[in-house]
Backbone bond lengths (Angstrom), bond angles and torsions (degrees), N, CA, C in turn:
res aa  C-N    CA-C-N  psi(-1)  N-CA   C-N-CA  omega(-1)  CA-C   N-CA-C  phi
1 M - - - 1.397 - - 1.559 109.39 -
2 A 1.275 115.55 143.06 1.413 121.48 -179.03 1.540 108.78 -86.89
3 E 1.337 116.30 138.47 1.436 121.63 173.01 1.457 110.28 -122.87
4 T 1.291 119.39 139.17 1.437 127.55 178.90 1.514 112.28 -131.52
5 P 1.286 117.42 147.08 1.455 119.46 177.66 1.553 112.45 -58.42
6 S 1.251 120.47 143.47 1.400 124.11 -179.65 1.540 114.09 -60.89
7 Q 1.326 116.38 -18.10 1.411 119.12 178.28 1.550 114.77 -90.98
8 A 1.309 115.43 -4.80 1.448 122.94 -177.65 1.557 107.76 -62.09
9 S 1.313 115.61 139.95 1.488 120.86 176.48 1.560 107.55 -72.39
10 L 1.311 114.13 143.40 1.469 121.22 176.24 1.546 105.62 -113.70
11 Y 1.386 113.53 140.38 1.401 119.55 -173.66 1.528 107.90 -126.44
12 V 1.327 116.70 145.06 1.422 120.42 -178.48 1.515 110.68 -67.93
13 S 1.342 116.76 122.62 1.485 121.72 -176.87 1.574 106.92 -113.33
14 N 1.301 119.73 -13.41 1.472 119.91 -179.50 1.496 105.15 -162.16
15 V 1.345 118.01 150.15 1.421 124.28 -179.55 1.597 106.97 -150.25
16 L 1.295 113.79 134.79 1.495 120.85 176.82 1.510 107.64 -124.46
17 V 1.268 121.02 148.10 1.464 127.22 176.38 1.533 108.46 -117.50
18 G 1.302 113.20 122.86 1.492 117.72 -176.64 1.448 116.56 -83.17
19 P 1.357 111.68 175.83 1.496 118.60 -170.03 1.519 109.75 -62.04
20 P 1.352 115.00 159.32 1.467 126.89 -1.90 1.438 114.59 -85.01
21 F 1.279 119.58 24.96 1.549 125.17 -177.60 1.546 109.22 -84.45
22 G 1.285 118.86 148.99 1.447 123.76 -174.03 1.543 111.55 -112.13
23 D 1.373 112.44 -156.58 1.428 122.37 -172.59 1.560 109.81 -61.93
24 S 1.285 118.51 -38.11 1.484 122.58 -176.84 1.470 110.19 -66.52
25 A 1.345 118.52 -35.75 1.495 120.42 177.01 1.512 109.65 -70.03
26 T 1.298 118.77 -37.92 1.461 120.96 177.87 1.534 112.00 -68.30
27 A 1.408 116.54 -39.66 1.411 118.45 176.34 1.475 113.71 -61.66
28 A 1.355 114.88 -40.99 1.475 120.09 179.40 1.600 111.84 -66.95
29 A 1.343 113.56 -38.71 1.472 117.60 176.26 1.531 111.05 -67.76
30 R 1.291 117.90 -37.62 1.504 116.70 173.66 1.465 111.94 -62.28
31 Q 1.264 118.64 -41.22 1.497 123.12 178.52 1.481 108.51 -59.13
32 Q 1.292 115.51 -43.76 1.575 121.28 -176.63 1.483 112.35 -72.03
33 W 1.326 117.44 -40.52 1.474 116.02 -166.99 1.518 118.60 -110.70
34 L 1.355 119.33 -24.96 1.457 119.69 -178.53 1.502 112.84 -53.42
35 G 1.334 118.26 134.94 1.404 119.67 -178.39 1.474 117.07 91.17
36 R 1.324 118.96 -19.97 1.455 122.83 -178.54 1.552 111.99 -78.86
37 E 1.301 116.66 154.99 1.412 122.79 177.72 1.527 108.66 -72.77
38 A 1.397 116.46 143.96 1.408 121.39 176.23 1.558 112.99 -55.53
39 S 1.232 118.63 -31.00 1.479 123.45 179.48 1.491 109.36 -60.76
40 Q 1.373 120.22 -36.08 1.452 125.74 179.46 1.568 110.60 -65.98
41 V 1.354 112.30 -39.62 1.493 117.17 177.63 1.499 110.03 -62.53
42 I 1.312 116.01 -47.66 1.513 121.51 -178.43 1.490 112.12 -65.58
43 K 1.341 116.56 -35.82 1.399 119.48 178.17 1.545 112.76 -67.06
44 T 1.318 115.30 -34.54 1.399 122.75 -174.89 1.609 111.15 -83.36
45 L 1.326 112.67 -46.93 1.528 121.20 -173.09 1.542 113.06 -97.09
46 G 1.304 115.35 -14.92 1.500 117.21 -176.93 1.487 110.33 93.05
47 T 1.354 113.84 -168.14 1.411 123.18 174.05 1.489 114.20 -63.05
48 P 1.331 121.80 129.35 1.454 121.65 177.84 1.548 112.61 -64.26
49 S 1.371 118.23 151.28 1.371 122.20 176.42 1.517 111.53 -65.50
50 Q 1.407 113.57 -40.50 1.494 119.57 179.06 1.564 105.41 -142.66
51 V 1.360 113.04 152.55 1.476 122.12 175.60 1.456 106.59 -133.37
52 Y 1.331 116.63 128.74 1.447 123.38 176.35 1.505 112.02 -119.99
53 E 1.349 116.34 131.13 1.492 118.48 179.18 1.528 107.61 -81.24
54 M 1.280 112.64 136.31 1.515 119.07 -178.54 1.549 105.15 -106.79
55 K 1.333 117.86 92.48 1.384 125.80 -173.48 1.546 114.59 -61.55
56 D 1.316 114.11 -29.81 1.481 120.16 -179.02 1.539 112.87 -75.03
57 T 1.242 119.65 -27.38 1.427 123.25 177.70 1.477 116.17 -111.28
58 G 1.341 118.83 -13.15 1.421 118.75 -178.53 1.587 110.35 84.39
59 G 1.279 116.29 3.44 1.467 119.67 -175.75 1.462 110.41 -105.21
60 E 1.377 115.15 -159.02 1.488 123.11 -175.93 1.507 108.73 -141.22
61 M 1.319 114.57 160.22 1.473 120.04 171.02 1.521 103.90 -117.14
62 L 1.380 116.98 124.48 1.419 121.50 176.79 1.482 107.44 -106.30
63 V 1.385 114.56 127.68 1.420 121.46 179.31 1.487 110.33 -113.95
64 Y 1.314 115.81 130.21 1.447 123.74 178.03 1.542 108.51 -117.56
65 V 1.288 121.80 105.53 1.429 126.83 173.80 1.450 109.89 -124.35
66 R 1.398 115.78 110.56 1.437 119.92 179.83 1.511 110.07 -131.48
67 P 1.313 117.96 141.60 1.540 116.47 -176.97 1.559 109.79 -59.52
68 H 1.372 109.57 141.12 1.503 118.46 174.02 1.566 113.86 61.82
69 Q 1.341 116.96 24.06 1.415 122.77 176.75 1.508 110.11 -135.08
70 K 1.359 115.70 162.93 1.501 116.64 173.97 1.494 110.84 -61.67
71 H 1.300 117.72 150.33 1.387 123.59 178.38 1.560 106.62 -104.91
72 Y 1.292 114.34 125.19 1.536 120.37 178.21 1.457 112.49 -111.62
73 V 1.306 117.75 145.75 1.449 125.44 166.33 1.561 106.91 -129.57
74 F 1.389 113.26 118.61 1.416 116.21 -177.65 1.579 105.80 -115.23
75 Q 1.343 114.43 131.94 1.478 119.45 168.44 1.521 106.55 -96.78
76 V 1.277 114.52 120.56 1.478 121.78 176.32 1.528 112.58 -112.30
77 D 1.271 120.16 134.41 1.411 123.89 -172.87 1.524 111.28 -139.59
78 P 1.352 116.63 152.15 1.450 115.25 176.11 1.502 114.24 -65.83
79 G 1.236 115.94 140.73 1.509 121.58 -177.31 1.535 111.33 100.67
80 R 1.272 115.42 140.28 1.434 120.85 -174.88 1.576 110.04 -76.48
81 V 1.291 111.80 142.49 1.487 118.24 177.59 1.555 105.84 -115.53
82 A 1.309 116.82 136.60 1.450 123.15 178.77 1.560 112.29 -62.03
83 P 1.260 119.99 130.33 1.436 120.06 176.95 1.597 111.05 -61.61
84 V 1.242 112.13 151.89 1.510 119.39 178.95 1.472 110.59 -72.08
85 S 1.319 116.32 133.85 1.475 120.63 177.09 1.587 110.90 -74.69
86 M 1.315 114.52 159.20 1.447 119.24 -177.98 1.567 111.28 -62.68
87 T 1.326 115.91 -25.23 1.472 116.82 -177.66 1.447 112.28 -93.63
88 D 1.338 121.77 -1.65 1.460 124.91 -179.15 1.481 110.27 -94.11
89 S 1.396 118.84 98.14 1.388 122.48 177.62 1.562 114.18 -107.31
90 T 1.293 114.70 3.49 1.442 120.22 -175.32 1.540 113.32 -88.52
91 R 1.335 118.65 -12.66 1.465 121.43 -176.02 1.480 112.03 -78.11
C-alpha cells in the first residue's frame, strides 16, 4: 500500500460524469479536469457529497451528487497527471 504525507497535493487522475449524461460529457470533463489539483475541484464545485479514501493509491475519490445537476466522480491521486490533449477522446 502506498502512503503519502497528508500535506501532499492530490491531482485529478480520472473523472466520470453520471447519468443522464453520456460519453461526450465524460470526455469534456476529462479535458477540463485531468491534471488539476483536487483543491481546484473543491473550489469550483464545493464540498463533495462523499469522499472515499483509496488506500491502494494514497488518493481519494470525490463524489458530487446533487439534484438536477451532473453527477461527478473524481479520482484524485498523489502525483501530477498530464492533462488530456484536445485530440485524445479515447481516455
